[in-house]
Residue, then its C-alpha position, 0 to 999 in steps of 0.5 A: v499499499q502506498l499513501q500520499a498526503s497532500g494539502g499542506g500549506l501556509v495559512q493564517a491563524g483562524g483559517s482552513l486547510r483540507l488534507s488529503c491521503a490518497a491510497s493505492g495498492g490495498p483494500f482501502s475501504t477496510y482500513t482505518v486511516g489515521w493522521f498524526r503530526q510532528t513538530p521538530g524536537k517532539e514525538r509524533e502525536f496522534v490527531a484523528r482517524i477513521a475507521q472503515y465504517g466512519l467511526t471517528s476519533y480525535a485528540d482532545s487538542v483538535k476536537g471541534r476543529f478537525t473532521a476526518s472523513r473518507d471517500n472509499a470510491k476515490n481511495t482517499g481519506y481527509l482531514q478537514m482542519n478549521s480554526l487553525k491555530f499557530e500550535d497546529t503547525a507541524v508535518y502531518y502524516c497519514a497512516t493506515s491500520n487493520n484495527p478500527f481502533g488505531a494502532p498498529y499502523t502498518y503503512w505510512g505516507h510522506g508527510t505534508l507541511v502545515t504552517v500556521s502563521s499568528 
C-alpha cells in the first residue's frame, strides 16, 4: 500500500485547510485511516482517525476543529482542519491500520507541512 498525503501549506490563524491521503495498492475501504503530526524535537502525536465504517476519534487538542472523513470510491481519506492555531503547525502524516481502534499502523505516507501564521 502506498499513501500520498497532500494539501498542506501556509495559512493564517483562524483559517482552514483540507489534507488528503490518497491510497493505492490495497483494500482501502477496509482500513482505518489515521492522521498524525510532528514538530521538530517532539514525538509524533495522534491527531485523528476514521475507521472502516466511519467511526472517528480525535485528539483533545483538535476536537471540534478537525474532521476526518473518507471517500472509499476515491481511495482517499481527508482531514478538514478549521480554526487553525499556531500550535497546529507541524508535518502531518497519514497512515493505515487494520484495527478500527487505531494502532498498529502498518503503512505510512510522506508528510505534508502545515504552517499556521499567528
